[in-house]
C-alpha positions in Angstrom: 12.7 -17.3 30.3 9.7 -19.2 30.3 7.9 -17.0 27.6 10.8 -17.7 25.1 9.9 -21.4 25.3 6.3 -21.1 25.3 6.8 -18.8 22.1 8.8 -20.9 20.4 6.5 -24.2 21.4 3.5 -22.4 20.1 4.7 -20.8 17.1 6.0 -24.4 15.6 2.3 -25.2 16.4 0.8 -22.1 14.5 2.9 -22.2 11.8 2.1 -26.3 11.0 -1.5 -25.6 11.3 -1.3 -22.2 9.4 -4.1 -23.5 6.8 -6.8 -23.8 9.4 -9.0 -22.0 11.3 -7.2 -21.3 14.5 -7.8 -19.4 17.7 -3.7 -19.4 17.8 -2.0 -15.7 16.7 1.6 -16.0 15.4 3.1 -15.0 18.8 2.1 -18.1 20.7 -1.4 -16.7 22.1 -5.2 -17.3 22.1 -6.6 -14.1 20.1 -9.1 -12.4 22.3 -12.4 -13.6 22.7 -15.6 -11.5 22.1 -15.9 -10.5 26.1 -12.0 -9.6 26.2 -12.5 -7.3 23.8 -15.5 -5.3 24.5 -13.6 -4.6 27.8 -10.5 -3.7 26.5 -11.3 0.0 26.0 -8.8 0.9 24.0 -7.5 4.9 24.6 -4.6 6.5 22.2 -3.5 9.8 23.2 -0.8 11.9 20.9 0.9 14.7 21.2 3.9 16.4 20.2 7.3 17.1 22.3 10.5 18.8 22.4 13.9 17.1 24.1 15.9 19.6 26.1 17.9 20.4 22.9 14.5 20.8 20.8 14.4 17.8 19.0 10.7 16.6 18.1 9.1 13.8 19.5 5.8 12.3 19.4 4.7 11.3 23.0 2.1 8.1 23.0 -0.1 6.8 25.4 -1.9 3.8 25.1 -4.3 3.0 28.0 -6.8 -0.2 28.4 -8.3 -2.4 31.0 -6.3 -5.4 31.9 -8.3 -8.5 30.2 -5.5 -11.0 30.9 -2.8 -11.5 33.6 0.0 -11.7 31.2 -0.6 -9.6 27.2 1.9 -9.7 24.9 2.6 -6.5 22.8 4.8 -5.7 20.1 6.4 -2.9 19.3 6.4 -0.9 15.5 9.0 -3.8 13.6 9.2 -3.1 9.1 7.2 -0.8 7.1 8.4 -1.5 3.3 12.2 -1.6 3.2 12.3 0.0 6.5 13.4 -2.3 9.0 13.8 -2.1 13.3 11.3 0.6 13.2 11.2 -0.6 17.2 14.4 1.0 17.5 12.4 4.6 17.3 10.7 3.4 20.5 12.1 5.5 23.7 11.4 5.5 27.3 8.3 2.8 27.2 7.0 2.8 30.4 3.7 1.2 32.2 1.6 2.2 34.7 0.2 -0.7 37.0 1.9 -3.3 34.9 5.4 -5.1 34.8 7.6 -5.0 31.3 9.3 -8.4 30.9 11.7 -8.6 28.0 11.4 -11.5 25.2 14.3 -13.7 25.2 15.0 -13.3 21.2 12.5 -10.6 19.6 13.5 -7.2 21.0 10.0 -5.9 19.6 8.2 -8.5 21.7 7.5 -7.6 25.2 4.9 -9.8 27.9 3.1 -7.1 30.7 2.1 -8.8 33.6 -0.7 -6.9 34.9 -3.1 -6.3 37.8 -6.8 -5.5 38.3 -6.1 -1.5 37.6 -6.2 0.3 34.2 -2.8 0.0 32.3 -1.3 2.7 30.4 1.7 2.2 28.0 3.5 5.4 28.0 6.6 5.8 25.0 8.4 8.5 22.8 8.6 8.1 18.9 11.7 9.8 17.4 12.5 10.8 14.0 14.5 8.4 11.8 18.1 10.6 11.4 17.3 11.5 7.6 13.9 12.0 6.8 12.2 8.9 5.3 8.7 8.3 4.0 8.9 4.6 5.3 9.4 5.8 8.8 7.4 8.4 10.9 8.3 12.2 10.3 8.1 14.2 12.9 8.9 17.8 13.1 8.1 20.6 16.1 5.6 21.6 13.4 4.4 18.8 11.8 4.0 14.8 11.6 2.8 11.9 9.4 2.7 8.6 9.9 0.8 5.2 9.7 -0.1 3.3 12.6 2.2 0.6 12.4 4.8 2.7 11.9 4.4 4.4 15.8 1.6 2.0 17.6 2.2 -0.5 20.0 -0.4 -3.7 19.6 -1.7 -6.7 21.6 -0.7 -9.8 20.5 -3.7 -11.3 20.8 -5.8 -9.1 18.4 -6.8 -11.4 15.8 -6.0 -9.2 12.8 -9.5 -8.9 11.3 -11.7 -8.6 14.1 -12.9 -5.3 15.2 -13.0 -3.5 18.4 -13.2 0.3 19.4 -10.5 2.6 19.6 -10.9 6.2 21.2 -8.2 8.5 19.9 -7.5 11.5 21.5 -5.3 14.3 19.9 -3.6 17.0 22.9 -2.2 19.5 19.9 -1.8 23.0 19.8 -4.8 24.8 18.7 -3.4 26.0 15.2 -2.9 22.3 13.8 -5.3 20.9 11.5 -6.0 17.5 12.4 -6.3 14.5 9.4 -6.3 10.9 9.7 -8.2 7.8 7.8 -11.2 8.3 9.6 -11.6 12.2 10.3 -10.3 15.6 10.1 -10.3 18.1 12.6 -11.5 16.2 15.3 -9.6 16.6 18.8 -11.4 13.0 20.1 -12.9 10.2 18.0 -14.0 6.8 18.5 -13.7 4.2 15.8 -14.4 0.8 15.6 -11.7 -1.1 13.4 -9.7 -4.1 12.9 -5.8 -4.3 13.9 -5.0 -4.6 10.3 -6.9 -1.3 9.3 -5.5 0.4 12.3 -1.9 -0.5 10.8 -3.2 0.7 7.9 -4.3 4.2 8.6 -3.1 7.4 8.1 -2.4 9.7 10.5 -1.1 13.5 9.5 -1.4 17.2 11.7 0.8 20.2 11.3 0.2 24.1 11.5 1.3 25.0 8.6 -0.7 22.3 6.3 -3.1 24.1 3.1 -6.1 21.8 3.2 -8.9 22.0 0.3 -11.9 19.4 0.0 -13.4 18.5 -3.3 -16.9 17.2 -4.2 -16.5 14.3 -6.2 -19.8 12.3 -7.3 -21.4 13.8 -4.0 -18.7 13.1 -1.6 -15.9 14.5 -0.2 -11.8 14.3 -1.2 -9.8 16.1 1.1 -6.5 17.3 -0.2 -3.9 18.3 2.5 -0.5 19.7 1.2 2.7 20.7 3.3 5.9 22.2 1.6 6.0 24.0 -1.7 7.2 23.1 -5.4 9.3 25.1 -7.5 7.7 24.0 -11.0 4.0 22.9 -9.5 1.0 24.7 -8.1 -1.8 23.2 -5.4 -4.0 23.6 -8.4 -2.5 21.3 -11.3 -2.5 18.1 -8.4 -5.9 19.5 -7.4 -7.4 19.3 -11.0 -5.2 15.7 -11.1 -6.7 14.5 -8.1 -10.5 15.4 -9.8 -9.7 14.0 -12.7 -8.1 10.5 -11.6 -10.9 9.6 -9.0 -14.0 10.6 -11.0 -12.6 8.6 -13.9 -12.1 5.6 -11.8 -15.2 6.0 -9.7 -17.1 5.8 -12.8 -15.5 3.3 -14.5 -16.1 1.0 -11.9 -19.6 2.2 -10.7 -18.6 2.5 -7.2 -19.4 6.0 -5.3 -19.3 4.5 -1.9 -16.5 6.8 -0.5 -18.3 9.2 2.5 -14.8 10.3 3.6 -11.2 10.5 1.8 -8.3 12.0 2.4 -5.0 12.6 0.2 -1.8 13.6 1.6 1.1 15.5 -0.6 4.5 16.0 0.5 7.1 17.9 -0.7 10.4 17.5 -0.1 14.2 19.2 -0.5 15.4 16.8 -4.1 16.7 17.3 -6.3 14.8 16.7 -10.1 17.6 15.0 -11.9 17.7 11.8 -13.9 16.8 9.4 -11.0 14.2 11.2 -9.9 13.0 10.1 -6.4 9.2 10.2 -5.7 7.3 7.4 -3.6 3.5 6.9 -2.8 1.5 4.3 -0.6 -2.3 3.3 -0.3 -3.5 3.7 2.8 -7.1 3.1 4.8 -9.4 5.8 2.9 -6.5 7.2 2.3 -3.6 8.0 0.4 0.2 10.2 0.4 2.7 10.9 -2.1 6.0 12.8 -1.9 7.7 14.6 -4.7 10.5 16.5 -5.0 10.5 19.9 -4.4 12.4 20.8 -7.9 10.6 19.0 -10.0 7.4 19.3 -12.5 4.4 17.5 -13.2 5.6 14.2 -14.8 3.8 11.1 -16.7 5.3 8.9 -14.2 3.8 11.4 -11.3 0.3 11.2 -12.9 0.5 7.0 -12.8 1.8 7.1 -9.7 -1.1 8.8 -8.1 -3.2 7.1 -10.9 -1.8 3.4 -9.2 -1.9 4.5 -5.6 -6.0 5.8 -6.1 -6.3 2.2 -8.0 -5.6 0.6 -4.3 -8.9 1.5 -3.3 -10.2 -1.5 -5.2 -7.7 -3.6 -5.8 -5.6 -4.3 -2.9 -7.7 -2.8 -0.2 -12.0 -4.2 -1.3 -10.0 -7.2 -3.3 -7.5 -8.7 -1.7 -5.4 -11.6 -3.2 -2.4 -13.3 -2.0 -1.6 -15.8 1.2 1.8 -15.6 1.5 4.0 -13.9 3.8 3.4 -9.9 3.4 0.6 -11.2 0.6 4.0 -11.1 -1.9 2.2 -13.8 -3.9 -0.5 -12.1 -4.7 1.6 -8.7 -6.0 1.4 -9.6 -9.5 -2.5 -8.7 -9.3 -2.1 -6.4 -6.6 0.6 -4.1 -7.3 1.0 -5.4 -11.5 -3.1 -4.6 -12.2 -2.9 -1.1 -10.2 0.2 -0.3 -12.5 -1.9 -1.6 -15.4 -5.2 0.9 -14.8 -2.5 3.4 -12.9 -0.8 4.2 -16.4 -4.4 3.1 -18.6 -6.3 5.8 -16.0 -3.9 8.3 -16.6 -4.5 8.3 -20.3 -8.3 8.3 -19.8 -8.6 10.7 -17.8 -6.5 12.8 -20.2 -3.8 13.4 -18.2 -1.1 11.8 -20.6 -1.3 11.7 -24.5 -1.2 8.2 -26.7 2.2 8.8 -27.1 3.1 9.4 -23.5 1.3 6.3 -22.8 3.4 3.9 -24.7 6.2 5.7 -24.0 5.9 5.3 -20.5 4.9 1.5 -21.1 8.2 0.8 -23.3 10.4 2.4 -20.4 9.1 -0.2 -18.4 8.9 -2.8 -20.5 13.0 -2.2 -21.1 13.7 -2.2 -17.4 11.9 -5.5 -17.0 14.0 -7.0 -20.0 16.7 -5.9 -18.5 16.2 -6.8 -15.1 18.3 -9.2 -13.5 15.6 -10.7 -11.5 13.6 -11.4 -15.0 13.8 -15.0 -14.4 13.1 -15.4 -10.8 10.1 -18.0 -9.6 7.2 -17.0 -7.6 8.9 -19.1 -5.0 12.2 -17.4 -4.9 10.4 -13.8 -4.9 8.8 -14.7 -1.9 11.8 -16.3 -0.4 13.8 -13.1 -1.0 11.7 -9.6 -1.1 12.3 -7.1 1.3 14.5 -9.1 3.1 18.2 -8.7 2.9 19.1 -10.5 0.0 16.7 -8.3 -2.0 17.0 -5.7 -4.2 15.1 -3.0 -6.6 14.8 -5.4 -9.4 13.2 -7.9 -7.4 10.8 -5.8 -6.1 9.8 -4.4 -9.1 8.9 -7.7 -11.1 5.9 -8.5 -9.9 4.6 -4.8 -11.0 6.0 -5.8 -14.3 5.2 -9.0 -14.8 1.0 -8.3 -13.8 1.0 -5.1 -16.2 2.3 -7.5 -18.7 -0.6 -10.0 -17.9 -3.3 -7.5 -17.6 -2.4 -5.9 -21.0 -2.7 -9.2 -22.6 -5.7 -10.2 -21.1 -7.4 -7.3 -21.7 -6.8 -8.2 -25.2 -8.0 -11.6 -25.0 -11.0 -10.6 -23.5 -11.9 -8.1 -26.2 -11.4 -10.4 -29.4 -13.4 -12.9 -27.5 -16.3 -10.8 -27.2 -16.3 -9.2 -30.3 -14.9 -5.7 -28.1 -17.8 -6.0 -25.7 -16.3 -6.7 -23.0 -12.4 -6.1 -21.6 -10.4 -6.1 -18.4 -12.8 -3.8 -16.9 -15.2 -6.3 -16.4 -14.1 -9.1 -14.2 -12.3 -6.3 -12.0 -15.8 -5.0 -11.9 -17.4 -8.5 -11.2 -14.8 -8.6 -8.0 -15.4 -5.1 -6.9 -19.0 -6.2 -7.0 -18.3 -9.3 -4.5 -16.1 -7.6 -2.7 -19.0 -4.7 -2.0 -21.2 -7.8 -0.4 -19.3 -9.1 1.8 -18.7 -5.8 4.5 -16.1 -4.0 1.6 -13.7 -6.2 1.0 -12.8 -9.7 0.0 -9.9 -12.0 0.1 -10.1 -13.9 -3.4 -8.4 -17.3 -3.8 -6.7 -17.8 -6.7 -9.7 -20.3 -7.9 -11.9 -17.6 -7.1 -10.1 -15.3 -9.8 -9.5 -17.8 -12.4 -13.1 -18.9 -11.9 -14.3 -15.3 -12.7 -11.9 -14.2 -15.4 -13.2 -18.0 -16.8 -16.4 -16.2 -17.2 -14.9 -14.1 -20.4 -12.3 -16.3 -21.5 -12.0 -19.4 -23.1 -9.8 -22.8 -22.9 -8.7 -21.7 -18.5 -6.4 -18.7 -20.9 -5.1 -17.6 -17.9 -3.3 -20.5 -16.5 -1.2 -19.7 -19.4 0.5 -16.8 -17.3 -0.1 -17.9 -13.9 2.6 -20.7 -15.1 5.3 -18.1 -16.5 4.6 -15.7 -12.9 5.2 -19.2 -11.2 8.0 -20.3 -13.1 9.9 -17.3 -13.7 9.5 -17.4 -17.3 9.4 -14.2 -19.2 6.2 -12.5 -20.4 6.2 -11.5 -24.0 4.3 -8.0 -24.4 1.1 -8.2 -26.2 0.3 -7.2 -29.7 -2.2 -3.9 -30.7 -3.3 -5.3 -34.0 -4.2 -1.9 -36.1 -1.8 0.4 -33.1 1.4 -0.7 -32.4 3.7 -3.1 -34.2 5.9 -5.1 -31.5 9.4 -4.8 -32.3 12.6 -6.3 -30.7 16.0 -4.8 -30.1 19.3 -6.1 -28.9 20.2 -2.6 -27.2 18.4 0.1 -24.6 16.3 2.5 -26.6 15.9 4.4 -22.9 19.1 3.9 -21.4 21.7 3.7 -23.7 24.9 3.7 -21.3 24.1 0.7 -18.6 25.3 -2.9 -18.5 22.5 -5.1 -19.8 21.9 -8.8 -20.8 22.0 -10.2 -23.9 18.3 -10.7 -23.5 16.1 -9.2 -26.4 13.8 -6.1 -25.4 10.7 -5.5 -26.8 9.6 -2.4 -27.5 6.1 -0.7 -29.5 6.9 1.0 -31.9 6.0 4.4 -33.4 2.3 4.1 -35.0 1.7 4.2 -38.7 -1.9 4.1 -38.0 -4.6 6.7 -37.0 -5.6 7.4 -33.2 -8.7 5.4 -33.2 -7.4 2.2 -33.7 -5.2 2.1 -30.2 -8.1 4.2 -28.8 -10.5 0.3 -29.1 -7.6 -1.2 -27.1 -7.0 1.8 -24.7 -11.0 2.6 -23.9 
């Protein structure tokens, strides 16, 4: 098939010149020009339906003007560890266009269009087992992220904005929330493909919705389901404390709209508690097992995801596949601040902070991925030969780097500055650059070098690149660092002979630790 040959040839050209400014997309098409984008007029309509046996389906229609005779489209494919989401797409049809299958790639199609408006019509079925990394679809509720369910055009440049009209054809008793607005059956958004893919969409007849005012801005929190040992109020208080502390820390309150979603799942609260959260455009979502109380790790999870508003959304770093080479910063620093902001907000005590940190440090030194180089991480992560240890590694590396950099900056400035200050500098640059900035590694080094001497950050970058273990920092006058050759918290598992570092219980007064955590 000619389309398959064209794809292979132009993709090779694209990969060869990917570091240069290019108008060619990753699937071998020129990106839409401004005139084409202005005439596209994309309308997305969503409704719920049922099969003959009562199974729920999302019915999605995407209508647009055919700005080219041939237009490539991409079906949903991967979200985090979830593969082959295109298999959830049923009955794909096109009005006023022929659908041509790709010769080798099942989630890529080609539309042969004419001058009439084209409508793509398809259904999304739920995953067999309810899964946070795929669309959750019930007869009275659904949630999905844009990349999980929406078909997009291959010729859309990821960062160029275009207009999208949303229409929600849902029962009257449904409440509708998304990354842009709430309880509007129709709304128009000007956004990029990356933002569309990153957007969160939720609707249901059984949602409990609350609006919290934080620094004169609304934060909408919605709940679906109940917990045996948690109340809505517990989570609302948590949200208010964390968001207030974070926005005050970063001196950034430019958030006219923000959405938070909590979902209860029928899972046990055992030694291996299953909970998760993901950050999205102007929003974040999380699920917690029905039987669990709020634990320190749950506070830290919420705090971590809220931190992505700045580190990950405004401050963007990494250039390799999926920006995996930048995860030590985007995820590791959010782990650092997720734990630290929980402490600063008064949600966890100093002892809880260090106990939680010890558990993570222990996991790092027992990890099968401890000596993984950055090249190997990028090559393996989220692929078939990936695993949980590998995927946690950049989180752990980044937090240990953040701990040491914070101490070095404090020492270098006689406690005048901390890690907060270079992050504030980066946020300021991002806000002055249309709300976000893709930072190069050299940009980050230059910012940190204003607060550090002798390019101190280079030592940690070298360790991450080579896969060398990062030793936890010492907190003089606060916590003594000790080594044990057996796990402190997981005594029954098999582990390596690597030394394991811990922060020992303090014999000092609390004020000596506060100066390192404030």
